[in-house]
Each structure stands twice: as C-alpha cells, then as structure tokens.
N, C-alpha and C positions, 0 to 999 in steps of 0.2 A: 490554360489548363489542359493538361494532357491526361486523359482517363480512358479506362477500358470500356467495352460495351456495356457493362453492368451500370454505368452511370448515365446511359442514353435515355433522356427524358426531355420533353419540351420544356417542362416547368424548370429544370436545371439550367438548360440553355438559356432561356429568357432572363433567368436571375444573373447569369454570368454577364449576359449582354448589357442588362441594365448597370452593372458596376464597371463596364468597359473592358471586361476579361474575354480575351479570344480563347475559344475553345477548340480543342482538337479530340473530339470524340467519335469514333465511327458509329453508325448507326446500326442497331439490330437487324437480323435477316428478315424480321417480319414487319419492317417499316414500309408503308405504302410508297413514300417519296424517299429516294435515296438521299443521305446526307452527305455533302461535300466536306472533306477534311484533309488535312495535310497528311499524306501517307508517309512520307520520309520522315516527317517529324514523329509520327506515331511510331515508326520502327526504331528511333532513337530512345523511346520510352523503355525499351528493353534493357538498354545499358545502364539505366537507373534503377531498374528492379534488380538486375544482377549486382550492382554497387551495393543496394541494401541488404541482399543476400550474403554477400561477403562480409560486410560489416557485422552482421550478426554472428557468423562463423567467428570471427576474430574476437568477438566479445566472449563468446563461449570458451575459446582457448585462453584468453587473458584472465578470466575468472576462476580458473582452476588452480 
C-alpha cells in the first residue's frame, strides 16, 4: 500500500502487516524513530495521482 504522510500511524501499519500487506508510507516529521520506506516507490505514487487527475478532467469534458 502506498500512501502519504496523513496515513502514518502504528495502528494502520500493524493492521497491514497482519494481512501480509507491505506498506510504503513515510513517517511524519514528529516521529521519534524514523520509518524506513521505499523512496523510489513513493516517488512513483505521483504518477498515479496525476493519472486520476487527468481522468477526472476527461470526465468533465466528456459529460458536457
């Protein structure tokens, strides 16, 4: 699961680990122990975000 810093919580990380899901969530700045995550994978998240933005734009044009 790739998510942004808003989803950084120990409770969520434990729930994902119980289900066997790997998480790629950077830790917040106020965390006492830094979280290790895949930085390259997290950078690719931006591509997905832009894709959904474009799909929403195309939908607006198609429904006019």
